[in-house]
C-alpha positions as CSV (number, residue, x, y, z in Angstrom):
1,M,38.6,41.9,-177.6
2,E,38.3,38.7,-175.7
3,G,36.5,38.2,-172.1
4,G,34.3,41.2,-172.7
5,A,37.1,43.8,-172.3
6,N,36.1,47.1,-173.7
7,E,38.0,48.4,-176.8
8,E,39.7,51.3,-174.6
9,C,42.0,48.6,-173.2
10,K,45.3,49.6,-175.2
11,Y,47.5,47.1,-172.7
12,C,45.6,44.3,-173.3
13,D,47.3,41.8,-175.5
14,A,49.4,44.8,-176.6
15,D,53.3,44.8,-177.4
16,L,54.8,45.7,-173.9
17,G,57.6,47.4,-176.1
18,S,55.4,50.1,-176.9
19,L,54.8,51.2,-173.3
20,P,55.7,54.7,-172.4
21,A,59.4,55.0,-170.6
22,P,58.1,56.4,-167.1
23,M,56.2,53.2,-167.0
24,V,58.7,51.1,-168.2
25,E,61.1,52.7,-165.9
26,T,59.0,52.2,-162.7
27,L,58.0,48.3,-163.6
28,K,61.7,48.0,-163.4
29,E,62.5,49.5,-160.5
30,M,59.5,47.5,-158.9
31,S,61.2,44.3,-160.4
32,S,64.7,45.5,-158.9
33,Q,62.9,45.8,-155.3
34,Q,61.2,42.5,-155.4
35,K,64.6,40.8,-156.6
36,S,66.4,42.4,-153.9
37,A,64.1,41.6,-151.3
38,S,64.9,39.2,-148.6
39,P,63.1,37.1,-147.3
40,P,60.4,37.3,-149.9
41,R,56.8,38.1,-148.3
42,H,53.7,37.4,-150.2
43,S,50.9,37.7,-147.5
44,P,48.5,40.3,-149.1
45,S,48.1,42.1,-145.8
46,H,49.1,45.6,-146.4
47,R,49.9,46.1,-142.6
48,D,53.4,44.8,-143.7
49,H,54.7,47.8,-145.2
50,K,56.7,45.7,-147.4
51,V,53.4,44.5,-149.2
52,S,51.8,47.5,-151.7
53,A,48.7,47.4,-153.4
54,F,46.5,49.3,-155.7
55,L,42.7,49.4,-155.5
56,I,41.1,49.1,-159.0
57,E,37.6,49.3,-160.2
58,T,36.9,48.1,-163.7
59,S,34.6,49.9,-166.4
60,P,31.2,48.9,-166.4
61,N,31.5,46.9,-169.6
62,Q,34.4,45.1,-168.5
63,D,35.3,41.2,-167.4
64,V,37.3,41.6,-163.9
65,D,38.5,38.2,-164.5
66,Y,40.0,38.9,-168.0
67,I,41.4,42.5,-166.8
68,T,43.1,40.9,-164.2
69,V,44.7,38.1,-166.2
70,Q,46.1,41.0,-168.2
71,L,47.5,43.2,-165.4
72,I,49.0,40.2,-164.2
73,R,50.6,39.3,-167.2
74,S,51.7,42.9,-168.5
75,L,53.7,43.1,-164.8
76,A,55.2,39.6,-165.3
77,A,56.7,40.5,-168.3
78,F,59.0,43.0,-166.4
79,G,59.8,40.4,-163.7
80,V,56.9,42.2,-161.4
81,S,55.4,39.7,-159.1
82,S,51.7,40.3,-158.2
83,T,48.4,38.7,-157.5
84,S,44.7,39.6,-157.1
85,E,42.4,38.6,-154.1
86,V,39.3,38.3,-156.6
87,E,38.3,34.5,-157.2
88,V,38.1,33.7,-161.1
89,G,34.5,33.8,-161.8
90,K,33.1,35.8,-159.0
91,D,31.1,38.5,-159.5
92,D,32.6,41.2,-157.4
93,G,31.3,44.5,-158.2
94,G,34.3,45.3,-160.6
95,L,36.3,46.2,-157.2
96,F,39.7,44.2,-156.6
97,C,43.0,45.0,-154.9
98,L,46.3,44.1,-157.0
99,I,48.9,42.8,-154.6
100,L,52.5,43.7,-155.0
101,P,54.7,42.3,-152.4
102,N,58.0,43.9,-151.8
103,V,57.4,47.1,-153.5
104,S,57.7,50.5,-151.9
105,L,55.5,52.7,-154.0
106,E,57.0,55.9,-152.4
107,S,60.3,55.2,-153.6
108,L,59.3,54.5,-157.1
109,P,60.6,57.3,-160.0
110,Y,58.0,59.8,-160.5
111,G,56.4,59.0,-157.1
112,P,53.6,56.5,-156.2
113,F,50.7,57.6,-158.6
114,E,53.0,57.3,-162.2
115,L,51.5,54.0,-162.4
116,S,48.2,54.3,-161.5
117,Y,47.6,56.7,-164.2
118,H,49.2,54.7,-167.0
119,L,47.3,51.5,-165.3
120,K,43.9,53.6,-165.6
121,E,44.4,54.6,-169.2
122,G,46.1,51.5,-170.6
123,F,43.4,49.1,-169.4
124,G,40.6,51.2,-169.8
125,L,39.7,51.0,-166.1
126,S,37.4,53.4,-163.9
127,S,40.0,53.8,-161.5
128,V,43.4,53.1,-159.9
129,E,44.9,53.9,-156.6
130,P,47.8,53.0,-154.9
131,L,47.1,52.3,-151.1
132,L,49.3,54.5,-149.3
133,D,49.4,54.5,-145.5
134,E,50.1,57.4,-143.0
135,D,53.5,56.6,-142.9
136,A,54.0,57.8,-146.4
137,Y,52.4,61.0,-145.3
138,F,53.0,61.9,-141.6
139,A,56.3,60.3,-141.0
140,D,57.9,63.8,-140.2
141,E,55.1,64.8,-137.9
142,K,55.3,61.5,-135.9
143,S,59.1,62.2,-135.7
144,E,58.7,65.3,-134.1
145,N,56.3,63.9,-131.6
146,D,59.2,61.5,-130.3
147,G,57.4,58.4,-130.9
148,K,54.5,59.3,-128.9
149,L,52.2,58.8,-131.4
150,Q,52.3,55.1,-131.3
151,R,49.4,53.4,-133.6
152,S,46.9,51.2,-131.8
153,S,46.7,47.7,-132.8
154,G,42.8,48.3,-132.8
155,G,42.8,51.9,-134.5
156,S,39.1,52.2,-133.6
157,R,38.3,49.7,-131.6
158,G,36.1,49.8,-128.5
159,A,36.5,46.7,-126.9
160,H,39.1,47.0,-124.3
161,Q,39.8,46.7,-120.6
162,N,39.8,50.2,-118.8
163,R,43.4,51.3,-118.2
164,E,43.3,54.7,-117.6
165,G,41.0,57.6,-116.4
166,V,38.4,57.0,-113.7
167,S,38.9,53.5,-112.4
168,G,36.4,50.8,-111.5
169,N,33.9,48.7,-113.6
170,V,31.4,51.2,-114.7
171,C,29.1,48.2,-115.5
172,V,28.6,47.2,-112.1
173,D,27.7,51.0,-111.1
174,T,24.2,51.8,-111.3
175,I,24.7,55.5,-110.9
176,N,27.3,55.7,-113.3
177,K,26.7,52.9,-116.0
178,E,25.1,55.4,-118.3
179,W,27.1,58.6,-117.2
180,H,27.5,58.6,-121.3
181,L,24.3,58.9,-121.8
182,K,23.5,61.5,-119.1
183,H,26.9,63.7,-119.9
184,T,25.5,64.0,-123.7
185,K,22.0,64.6,-122.6
186,V,20.4,61.5,-124.2
187,P,17.6,61.2,-122.0
188,E,16.6,64.6,-122.2
189,A,16.4,64.3,-126.1
190,W,14.1,61.5,-125.4
191,E,11.7,63.5,-123.2
192,Y,11.7,66.4,-125.2
193,S,10.8,64.5,-128.5
194,E,8.0,63.0,-126.3
195,K,7.1,66.3,-125.0
196,E,6.7,67.6,-128.5
197,D,4.8,64.5,-129.3
198,K,7.2,63.4,-132.1
199,P,9.0,60.0,-132.4
200,S,11.4,59.6,-129.6
201,Q,14.6,57.0,-129.3
202,G,15.0,57.0,-133.1
203,E,12.0,55.3,-133.9
204,G,11.5,54.3,-137.4
205,I,15.0,55.2,-138.5
206,V,17.4,52.3,-139.9
207,I,21.2,52.8,-138.7
208,F,23.6,50.9,-141.2
209,Q,26.6,49.9,-139.2
210,I,29.6,48.4,-141.6
211,D,31.8,46.2,-139.2
212,T,32.4,42.8,-138.5
213,G,28.7,41.6,-138.3
214,Y,26.2,40.6,-135.4
215,S,26.9,37.4,-132.7
216,D,24.6,35.5,-130.7
217,H,24.7,38.6,-127.7
218,P,21.5,38.4,-126.2
219,F,20.9,41.8,-126.8
220,F,20.8,41.3,-130.3
221,T,17.6,39.4,-129.9
222,E,15.9,42.2,-128.4
223,I,16.5,44.8,-131.7
224,W,16.4,42.5,-134.9
225,N,12.8,43.8,-136.0
226,D,12.8,41.3,-138.6
227,P,15.1,38.1,-137.9
228,D,15.4,37.4,-141.5
229,V,16.3,40.5,-142.5
230,K,19.7,41.4,-140.5
231,G,21.8,42.8,-143.3
232,K,24.6,42.3,-145.7
233,N,27.7,40.3,-145.9
234,M,30.3,41.4,-147.9
235,Y,32.1,38.5,-147.8
236,T,29.9,36.0,-149.1
237,G,27.1,38.2,-150.6
238,T,24.5,36.9,-148.3
239,D,22.1,38.5,-146.3
240,D,23.5,37.0,-143.1
241,P,26.1,39.2,-141.6
242,R,27.2,36.9,-138.8
243,D,30.7,37.7,-137.0
244,S,32.7,34.9,-137.9
245,L,34.6,35.5,-134.3
246,A,37.4,33.9,-135.7
247,S,39.8,34.7,-133.0
248,L,38.8,36.6,-130.1
249,V,41.6,39.1,-130.3
250,P,41.1,42.8,-130.0
251,G,38.6,43.7,-132.5
252,A,36.8,40.7,-132.7
253,C,32.9,41.2,-132.0
254,H,33.4,44.6,-132.6
255,G,30.4,44.8,-134.4
256,T,28.4,43.6,-131.0
257,V,30.0,46.5,-129.3
258,V,29.4,49.2,-131.5
259,A,25.8,48.0,-131.9
260,S,25.1,48.0,-128.1
261,A,26.4,51.7,-128.3
262,A,23.6,52.7,-130.7
263,M,20.6,50.9,-129.8
264,N,20.7,48.6,-127.0
265,R,17.2,48.4,-125.6
266,G,18.4,48.1,-122.0
267,T,15.7,45.5,-121.1
268,V,17.9,42.4,-120.1
269,M,19.9,41.7,-117.5
270,M,23.6,41.8,-118.0
271,T,26.7,39.9,-116.9
272,T,29.8,41.6,-115.9
273,I,32.8,40.8,-114.3
274,D,34.3,42.5,-111.0
275,S,37.7,43.1,-110.3
276,N,37.9,39.6,-108.8
277,G,37.0,38.1,-111.7
278,K,33.8,36.9,-110.6
279,D,30.7,36.9,-113.0
280,I,27.8,39.5,-111.6
281,T,24.3,39.5,-113.0
282,N,22.2,42.1,-111.0
283,Y,21.6,45.1,-113.1
284,T,20.2,45.6,-116.2
285,A,22.1,46.4,-119.3
286,P,22.7,50.4,-120.2
287,R,20.7,51.6,-123.2
288,G,21.9,52.6,-126.5
289,V,21.6,56.2,-127.9
290,A,18.9,55.0,-129.8
291,P,16.9,51.8,-128.3
292,K,14.2,52.2,-130.9
293,A,16.0,52.6,-134.0
294,K,16.6,49.6,-136.5
295,L,19.7,47.9,-137.2
296,Y,21.1,46.6,-140.8
297,S,24.5,45.3,-140.0
298,I,26.9,45.0,-142.9
299,R,29.6,42.5,-142.4
300,A,32.8,43.4,-144.0
301,V,35.6,43.5,-142.1
302,N,37.1,41.1,-139.2
303,N,38.9,44.1,-137.3
304,P,38.1,47.7,-136.9
305,V,41.8,48.5,-138.7
306,L,41.3,48.1,-142.4
307,D,43.5,46.5,-144.8
308,S,43.6,47.1,-148.2
309,L,41.1,44.0,-148.7
310,D,39.1,45.7,-146.0
311,S,38.9,49.0,-147.6
312,R,38.0,47.5,-151.0
313,R,34.9,45.6,-149.3
314,V,33.7,49.0,-147.2
315,T,34.0,50.8,-150.7
316,K,32.4,47.9,-152.2
317,A,29.3,48.3,-149.8
318,F,28.9,52.2,-150.3
319,K,28.6,51.6,-154.1
320,Q,25.9,49.2,-153.4
321,I,24.3,51.7,-151.0
322,A,24.9,54.5,-153.7
323,Q,23.2,52.3,-156.5
324,G,20.4,50.9,-154.5
325,D,21.5,47.2,-154.5
326,I,21.5,47.9,-150.5
327,D,18.2,50.1,-150.1
328,G,16.5,51.5,-147.1
329,V,19.7,53.5,-145.7
330,H,19.0,56.5,-143.3
331,V,22.3,56.6,-141.2
332,V,25.5,55.1,-142.1
333,S,27.8,54.3,-139.0
334,V,31.6,53.4,-139.7
335,S,33.7,52.5,-136.4
336,L,36.5,51.6,-138.4
337,G,39.8,53.5,-139.9
338,T,42.1,52.7,-142.3
339,P,46.0,54.5,-142.6
340,F,45.3,54.6,-146.4
341,I,45.2,58.3,-147.2
342,N,44.1,58.8,-150.4
343,L,41.4,56.5,-151.1
344,S,39.6,58.4,-153.8
345,S,36.9,55.5,-154.8
346,M,36.1,55.1,-151.2
347,R,35.6,58.6,-151.3
348,K,33.8,58.6,-154.5
349,R,31.2,56.2,-153.4
350,I,30.5,57.7,-150.2
351,N,29.8,61.0,-151.8
352,E,27.6,59.3,-154.3
353,A,25.8,57.9,-151.6
354,I,25.2,61.0,-149.9
355,E,24.1,62.8,-152.6
356,K,22.1,60.2,-154.3
357,K,20.5,58.5,-151.4
358,N,20.4,61.5,-148.7
359,I,22.3,59.6,-146.0
360,I,24.2,60.7,-142.9
361,V,27.5,59.0,-142.8
362,V,29.8,59.3,-139.6
363,A,33.3,57.8,-138.7
364,A,35.9,57.1,-135.8
365,G,38.6,59.5,-136.0
366,G,41.0,56.5,-134.5
367,Q,43.2,56.0,-131.7
368,I,46.3,57.7,-132.8
369,A,47.4,61.4,-132.0
370,Q,47.8,62.0,-135.6
371,P,46.4,61.9,-138.4
372,V,42.7,61.2,-138.5
373,L,42.3,57.5,-140.2
374,S,40.0,57.1,-143.4
375,P,37.0,57.5,-144.3
376,A,36.6,59.7,-141.0
377,R,39.1,62.0,-143.2
378,F,37.3,62.7,-145.9
379,P,35.9,66.0,-145.6
380,E,32.2,65.2,-146.5
381,V,32.3,62.7,-143.7
382,I,31.4,63.9,-140.1
383,A,34.5,62.3,-138.0
384,V,34.1,61.8,-134.4
385,G,36.8,62.2,-131.6
386,G,36.9,61.0,-128.0
387,Y,37.0,62.6,-124.6
388,R,37.1,61.2,-121.0
389,V,35.9,61.7,-117.3
390,A,38.9,63.6,-115.9
391,E,40.3,62.1,-112.6
392,V,39.7,65.3,-110.7
393,E,37.4,64.5,-108.0
394,E,36.7,61.3,-106.1
395,N,33.1,61.5,-105.2
396,G,30.2,62.3,-107.5
397,A,28.5,60.8,-110.6
398,W,30.8,60.9,-113.4
399,Y,28.9,62.9,-115.9
400,E,28.6,65.7,-113.4
401,R,32.5,65.9,-113.5
402,K,35.1,67.5,-115.8
403,M,36.0,66.2,-119.0
404,Q,39.4,65.9,-120.8
405,W,40.2,65.0,-124.4
406,W,41.3,61.5,-124.4
407,D,44.9,61.4,-125.1
408,K,44.7,58.1,-127.6
409,A,42.1,59.8,-129.8
410,A,43.1,61.2,-133.3
411,T,42.9,65.1,-133.3
412,G,44.7,65.6,-136.9
413,G,48.1,66.9,-137.9
414,K,49.0,70.3,-138.7
415,N,48.7,69.3,-142.6
416,S,45.6,67.5,-141.9
417,V,42.0,67.8,-141.4
418,K,40.3,68.0,-137.9
419,I,37.4,66.2,-135.8
420,D,34.1,67.4,-136.1
421,I,32.5,66.4,-132.7
422,A,33.6,64.7,-129.8
423,G,31.9,61.7,-128.2
424,P,32.5,59.5,-125.0
425,A,35.3,57.4,-125.9
426,L,36.8,55.5,-122.2
427,N,34.8,53.5,-119.5
428,V,31.6,53.3,-121.8
429,C,29.7,50.3,-120.5
430,N,28.9,48.0,-123.9
431,A,28.1,44.2,-124.8
432,N,31.1,42.1,-125.3
433,I,32.3,38.8,-125.5
434,V,34.5,36.4,-123.5
435,D,34.5,33.4,-126.0
436,K,31.8,31.8,-128.5
437,T,29.3,31.1,-125.9
438,K,30.2,33.7,-122.9
439,F,28.5,37.0,-123.4
440,I,28.8,40.1,-120.8
441,Y,29.1,44.0,-120.6
442,K,32.2,45.4,-119.6
443,P,34.1,49.1,-119.7
444,G,35.1,49.7,-123.5
445,E,37.3,52.5,-124.9
446,G,37.4,53.9,-128.4
447,T,36.5,56.6,-130.8
448,S,34.4,53.4,-132.1
449,L,31.9,54.0,-129.4
450,A,31.6,57.9,-129.9
451,T,31.0,57.2,-133.5
452,A,28.2,54.7,-132.6
453,M,26.6,57.1,-130.3
454,T,27.0,59.9,-132.9
455,G,25.1,57.4,-135.4
456,G,22.2,57.1,-132.7
457,V,22.2,61.0,-132.1
458,A,21.6,61.1,-135.9
459,A,18.8,58.5,-135.7
460,L,17.8,60.8,-132.9
461,W,17.4,63.9,-135.0
462,L,15.7,62.3,-138.1
463,A,13.2,60.6,-136.1
464,H,12.4,64.0,-134.4
465,W,11.7,65.8,-137.3
466,G,10.6,63.1,-139.5
467,R,13.4,62.2,-142.2
468,D,11.0,63.3,-145.0
469,N,10.0,66.4,-143.7
470,L,13.6,67.0,-143.3
471,I,14.6,66.4,-147.0
472,K,11.4,68.6,-148.2
473,F,12.7,71.4,-145.8
474,F,16.3,71.5,-147.2
475,K,15.4,70.6,-150.8
476,D,15.0,73.8,-152.7
477,D,18.0,74.9,-151.3
478,K,20.0,71.8,-152.4
479,I,21.3,71.1,-149.0
480,T,21.7,67.5,-148.1
481,L,20.8,66.1,-144.5
482,Q,24.6,65.1,-144.1
483,E,25.4,68.9,-144.7
484,A,22.4,69.7,-142.2
485,F,23.2,67.6,-139.6
486,R,27.2,68.9,-139.7
487,K,25.9,72.0,-139.1
488,V,23.4,71.0,-136.4
489,L,26.3,69.3,-134.3
490,E,28.4,72.5,-134.6
491,L,25.6,74.6,-133.3
492,S,24.8,72.4,-130.6
493,A,28.1,71.3,-129.4
494,N,29.2,71.6,-125.8
495,T,32.4,73.1,-124.5
496,D,31.7,73.7,-120.9
497,N,32.8,71.8,-118.0
498,W,36.4,71.1,-119.5
499,L,39.3,70.3,-117.4
500,V,41.9,72.9,-118.7
501,G,41.0,76.1,-119.9
502,N,38.9,76.5,-122.8
503,Y,37.8,73.5,-125.5
504,T,40.4,73.7,-128.1
505,R,39.1,73.6,-131.8
506,K,41.4,70.5,-132.8
507,Y,39.0,68.4,-130.6
508,G,36.4,69.1,-132.8
509,H,33.7,72.0,-132.4
510,G,32.6,70.5,-129.0
511,M,31.1,67.5,-126.9
512,I,27.6,66.2,-128.3
513,N,24.8,68.0,-126.6
514,T,21.8,65.9,-127.9
515,E,19.2,67.5,-126.2
516,K,20.2,70.7,-128.1
517,V,20.7,68.9,-131.2
518,L,16.9,68.6,-131.3
519,K,16.0,71.8,-130.1
520,I,18.1,73.9,-133.1
521,S,15.7,74.9,-135.5
522,L,15.8,74.3,-139.0
523,E,15.5,77.5,-140.0
524,T,18.8,78.4,-138.0
525,V,20.7,75.5,-139.4
526,K,19.5,76.7,-143.1
527,N,20.4,80.2,-142.8
528,Q,23.8,79.2,-141.0
529,L,24.7,77.0,-144.0
530,L,23.7,79.5,-146.5
531,K,25.2,82.3,-144.9
532,T,28.7,80.9,-144.3
533,N,29.0,78.6,-147.6
534,T,30.4,76.0,-145.4
535,R,28.3,73.4,-146.8
536,G,29.4,69.6,-147.2
537,S,32.8,69.6,-145.7
538,R,35.2,70.8,-142.9
539,A,38.6,73.0,-143.3
540,A,41.9,71.2,-143.3
541,D,43.2,73.7,-140.8
542,S,41.2,75.2,-137.7
543,S,42.1,78.4,-138.4
544,S,40.3,78.8,-142.0
545,K,37.6,81.0,-142.1
546,V,35.8,79.8,-144.9
547,E,35.4,75.7,-145.1
548,I,35.6,74.2,-148.6
549,E,32.6,73.4,-150.5
550,D,33.9,70.7,-153.3
551,V,37.2,68.9,-154.2
552,S,38.1,71.6,-157.0
553,D,38.2,74.3,-154.3
554,V,40.4,71.8,-152.2
555,I,42.7,71.7,-155.0
556,K,42.6,75.1,-155.8
557,E,43.4,75.8,-152.0
558,I,46.5,73.6,-152.3
559,L,47.9,75.2,-155.4
560,I,47.5,78.5,-154.7
561,E,47.7,79.0,-150.9
562,E,50.1,76.4,-150.2
563,M,52.3,75.9,-153.4
564,G,52.5,79.4,-154.7
565,Y,50.3,79.6,-157.5
566,V,47.9,82.2,-158.4
567,E,44.6,81.8,-159.6
568,E,45.0,82.6,-163.4
569,D,47.7,79.9,-163.5
570,L,45.0,77.3,-163.1
571,S,42.6,78.8,-166.0
572,S,43.5,75.5,-168.2
573,F,42.6,73.3,-165.2
574,S,39.2,71.7,-165.7
575,S,37.1,70.3,-162.8
576,D,38.1,66.8,-164.2
577,D,41.4,67.8,-164.6
578,L,41.5,68.9,-160.6
579,E,39.4,65.9,-159.7
580,Q,41.7,63.7,-161.1
581,F,45.2,64.8,-159.7
582,Y,43.7,65.5,-156.2
583,P,45.3,62.2,-154.3
584,E,48.5,63.2,-155.5
585,L,48.4,67.1,-154.9
586,D,47.3,65.8,-151.4
587,Y,50.2,63.5,-151.2
588,I,52.9,66.0,-152.3
589,K,51.4,69.1,-150.0
590,V,51.8,66.9,-146.8
591,K,54.7,65.4,-148.1
592,G,56.4,69.4,-148.8
593,G,55.0,71.0,-146.0
594,Q,53.1,74.4,-145.9
595,N,54.4,77.3,-148.3
596,F,55.3,74.5,-150.6
597,K,56.3,75.8,-154.3
598,L,56.8,73.1,-157.1
599,S,59.0,75.2,-159.1
600,D,61.6,75.7,-156.0
601,P,64.6,73.6,-156.5
602,K,64.7,72.8,-152.8
603,N,61.4,71.1,-153.1
604,N,61.9,68.8,-155.8
605,V,59.5,66.3,-154.5
606,V,58.9,63.6,-157.2
607,M,55.9,63.5,-159.0
608,S,53.9,61.7,-162.0
609,T,54.9,62.7,-165.4
610,A,51.3,63.1,-166.3
611,L,50.7,65.8,-163.1
612,R,53.8,67.5,-163.9
613,A,52.8,68.1,-167.6
614,H,49.4,69.6,-166.5
615,L,51.7,72.0,-164.1
616,E,53.5,73.2,-166.6
617,S,50.9,73.6,-169.2
618,A,49.3,75.9,-166.4
619,S,52.1,78.0,-165.2
620,G,54.2,78.7,-168.2
621,E,57.5,77.4,-166.5
622,R,59.1,74.1,-166.2
623,M,58.9,72.3,-162.9
624,L,62.2,70.6,-161.2
């Protein structure tokens, strides 16, 4: 086989007339859609819903260039136009996107997953997955909310001016500029570690932030321990993750915003802008949650709302972490979000990094009411939502007032996962940029900020107990630090001083209480995990009594509790079968709603021929 492609590539240089009939029918429909589209659109951005994409990972012994050419040639034989963003001859870790302009994956015969199974098997690929956004999943939920669920153009951003909640520029208020730290008991946590003669403020812990990279903002000069080792640039492969600041639109300089929330030293004078547009430089900058932690910046995006190519770079970053190409990871903070729901490749790489490197991964839930964005949506990832100061008192320090959910923050829909923990997400003073030469601080908003703070809390916890000691303590029970820290957040969460009635579980287990995070004993954490068997993930429904341990159990829950199967029907399924079909089952479940049974003629949702065959074999009845 030419170009290093492996022998399993059945479709490479093959007679295309021998392709399976369902694949041929699917390709013909794709060609028809492209021919009827007017005007044609060829932008690779998946934000345009008429541009579809598959995220593809080649097998280890395959040549990416050769496989890409073969894919495009095979599709072209059926009149399907496609492109790849991978440059010829560039080693990109075997991950690339196949772009299909003017194709709706959701309207294809046999559903959006049919072609992915054929491509994976026929070209011997490691994985092929359709990139489906939340509109493909949650359209019904959105319509029920009368258009209230408008997606923010910066789904997880934290760089905006204050537009609601408590008014005023918090950055010029000496009492309230660190209200978010005081409300989450961060100073008390610092003092507690010092009192216990343990490392405080995240000392010795490295926080990896996957974002837009760093800038020339003055606060960065405080935090680089080694100015020559700043991180990784996933665009260029170099060790200089400098933010391009290509355009100062919402989302630019996002890496600067979140880094300051996590680890600003708070020792330099800050410039901010008052209500009259006048510069003020009178106060020191607010501190981050873990001011003694180290930063490793990974530049993977230009905007916190991920498109298909961004998703590939984030997946690649986690792949390099899992494989040790990027080493020394302790906490990974992802203040980014994508509406692509399945993303099994990204989830697989995150899980590998958690298991192999024992890292803690936190991610932003996003700025829409439903659903929680990926990767926060993955059950194994700690999903962070946001709250704000309630406008019910005119006087007094902000951190002493009542709180309420920030109404832009995602909570999760009726068929989707919920938030784990909530952090401050509105009127948080953070580093920002006016232009490429003017660096300021201003009030920001976003679950990005709450996520960066949560990453800082993880650093405080690791430093306080000692990361090596934590690994050793939980090792015999095979408990990862991700599992342990998730349980710590749950057990320590604060639900008091809420504006309206009792705190609601859909907003997470509660608000961050950093002092209590450090005071909860490790024995308590271990016992709770072993007792409740809630290790590793969270339930999709807040009413669930037992959370799901692994993906096989998640799929069984879908098939048994929501699609009407009995466990005996599934005895012929192997774990590989279940994991292979998880994204499609998740898609069908959400599209079909609760109490969905595939054999019911009223629920004849299109599905792939491969999944249909497996279900028919398992249940002994023909699916409609």
